[in-house]
TORKOL-902510 format. One line per field, with one value per residue (C-alpha): residue in three letters; x, y, z; residue number from 1. Coordinates in Angstrom, 3 decimals. Layout:
<loses>
type: c(ALA|...)
X: c(X|...)
Y: c(Y|...)
Z: c(Z|...)
seq: c(NUM|...)
</loses>
This chain:
<loses>
type: c(MET|LYS|ILE|LEU|GLU|GLU|LEU|ARG|ALA|SER|GLY|ASP|ALA|HIS|ASN|MET|GLN|ALA|VAL|ALA|ASP|ALA|LEU|PRO|TYR|ALA|ARG|PHE|LEU|GLY|LEU|ARG|VAL|GLU|SER|LYS|GLY|ASP|GLU|LEU|THR|THR|VAL|LEU|PRO|PHE|ARG|ASP|GLU|LEU|ILE|GLY|ASN|VAL|ASN|LEU|PRO|ALA|ILE|HIS|GLY|GLY|VAL|ILE|GLY|SER|MET|LEU|GLU|LEU|THR|ALA|VAL|MET|GLN|LEU|LEU|ARG|ASP|SER|GLU|LEU|SER|ARG|LEU|PRO|LYS|THR|VAL|ASP|LEU|ALA|ILE|ASP|TYR|LEU|ARG|SER|GLY|LEU|ALA|GLU|ASP|LEU|PHE|GLY|ARG|ALA|HIS|VAL|THR|ARG|GLN|GLY|ARG|ARG|VAL|ALA|ASN|VAL|ARG|VAL|GLU|LEU|TRP|GLN|HIS|SER|ARG|SER|LYS|PRO|ILE|ALA|SER|ALA|ARG|GLY|HIS|PHE|LEU|LEU|SER|PRO|ILE)
X: c(166.498|167.024|164.314|162.076|164.741|165.142|161.880|160.970|164.020|162.499|158.649|157.603|157.117|153.488|152.836|152.546|152.894|156.342|156.914|155.556|158.274|160.992|160.715|162.195|159.217|156.701|157.862|158.440|154.747|153.568|152.118|149.149|148.575|145.338|144.105|140.481|140.078|141.059|140.872|144.239|143.443|146.300|146.002|147.989|146.961|147.330|150.284|150.994|154.468|151.609|150.391|150.802|148.952|148.355|145.979|143.134|144.879|144.989|147.661|150.638|149.796|153.448|152.557|148.639|150.576|153.028|150.478|148.967|152.299|152.682|149.337|149.451|153.044|151.241|148.788|151.144|153.354|150.215|148.950|152.268|155.348|157.884|161.755|161.887|160.165|157.790|158.863|157.075|156.922|154.047|151.760|148.416|147.381|143.983|143.438|139.949|139.629|141.514|142.731|141.876|143.665|142.676|143.729|143.710|142.640|143.475|142.713|144.455|142.497|145.488|143.510|145.738|148.668|151.160|154.712|156.218|154.478|151.240|148.229|146.981|144.372|144.414|141.522|142.361|139.619|138.979|135.365|133.044|134.706|132.660|134.113|137.564|139.834|142.381|142.925|145.605|146.372|149.802|152.041|154.748|157.315|157.393|160.043|158.635|161.315)
Y: c(65.203|65.386|63.463|66.957|68.237|65.812|65.441|69.074|69.009|66.444|68.301|65.464|67.131|67.726|64.379|62.296|58.962|59.673|61.368|57.551|55.942|57.784|57.062|53.579|52.016|53.771|51.464|48.173|48.622|49.085|52.271|53.432|57.575|58.357|61.831|62.795|65.966|67.628|64.505|62.308|58.586|56.352|52.726|49.619|47.306|43.369|41.296|38.390|39.804|42.426|40.676|40.169|38.092|34.479|33.473|36.011|37.027|40.775|43.574|44.418|47.117|48.790|49.021|50.160|53.021|53.729|54.245|56.899|58.527|58.159|58.934|62.395|63.316|62.949|65.951|67.841|67.616|67.972|71.278|72.698|73.771|72.375|71.509|69.333|65.837|67.040|65.144|64.194|65.398|63.290|61.091|59.785|56.636|55.166|50.908|50.861|47.304|44.293|45.535|42.204|40.243|43.395|46.200|49.914|52.772|56.442|59.612|62.864|66.792|68.965|70.414|73.130|74.984|77.472|78.595|75.416|72.962|71.308|69.577|66.795|64.231|60.878|57.652|54.483|51.629|48.704|48.068|51.511|54.862|55.550|52.512|53.289|50.691|53.013|56.929|59.569|62.656|64.402|67.010|67.988|70.124|72.384|73.547|76.257|77.261)
Z: c(174.849|170.685|170.036|169.373|167.526|164.849|164.715|164.008|161.406|159.769|160.045|162.544|165.095|165.241|164.106|166.919|165.817|164.765|168.673|169.927|167.361|168.289|172.154|173.301|175.429|173.134|170.514|172.921|173.835|169.962|170.920|167.853|168.212|166.188|165.932|165.223|164.512|168.335|169.855|170.482|171.325|172.371|171.172|172.661|170.867|173.145|172.612|175.081|176.595|178.089|180.772|183.669|186.230|183.872|185.901|185.065|182.156|182.801|181.692|183.814|185.992|185.252|181.248|182.552|184.511|181.360|178.712|181.616|181.035|177.386|176.462|179.200|177.044|173.875|174.885|175.746|173.294|170.523|172.323|172.810|171.213|173.558|173.014|175.340|176.446|179.451|182.434|185.055|188.044|189.714|188.901|190.698|188.764|190.562|189.701|188.606|186.662|185.803|182.236|180.470|177.762|174.984|172.794|175.268|174.506|176.272|176.093|178.292|178.811|179.970|182.894|183.376|181.661|182.874|181.480|183.670|184.662|183.617|184.498|183.128|183.896|181.508|181.246|179.783|178.888|177.452|175.933|177.072|177.349|180.292|182.028|182.637|183.701|184.779|185.297|186.507|187.564|186.954|186.855|184.151|183.794|180.438|178.723|176.347|172.945)
seq: c(1|2|3|4|5|6|7|8|9|10|11|12|13|14|15|16|17|18|19|20|21|22|23|24|25|26|27|28|29|30|31|32|33|34|35|36|37|38|39|40|41|42|43|44|45|46|47|48|49|50|51|52|53|54|55|56|57|58|59|60|61|62|63|64|65|66|67|68|69|70|71|72|73|74|75|76|77|78|79|80|81|82|83|84|85|86|87|88|89|90|91|92|93|94|95|96|97|98|99|100|101|102|103|104|105|106|107|108|109|110|111|112|113|114|115|116|117|118|119|120|121|122|123|124|125|126|127|128|129|130|131|132|133|134|135|136|137|138|139|140|141|142|143|144|145)
</loses>
């Protein structure tokens, strides 16, 4: 994928917001990436289009799953010098609570990274980080430079 090559040429390869803006689905979702020190936090601003269950209302489970995956990818890109976007091998998602009609926050932790595969744990929350609404464990195929 040429996204990383173009960002590297423009000097934005380590600007995770630029990476998110270059990914069509992340751009569609309006995903924001905030870096504070050595922590990366993804933020999904709430919009009515993200509602899956209008009776609650609750954020669509597919949007939550996508944010989990995007958060993991952003963390891997931030922690590594990759020539391509990591490819998802598998992603096991635990939906713990309904995602209310509010902003959603996410953080990922790379639990193990080898030369070709990485294992990442991700959590999403709304009001309190100690009360996640969803979590995931995923394996990603890496392509080093």
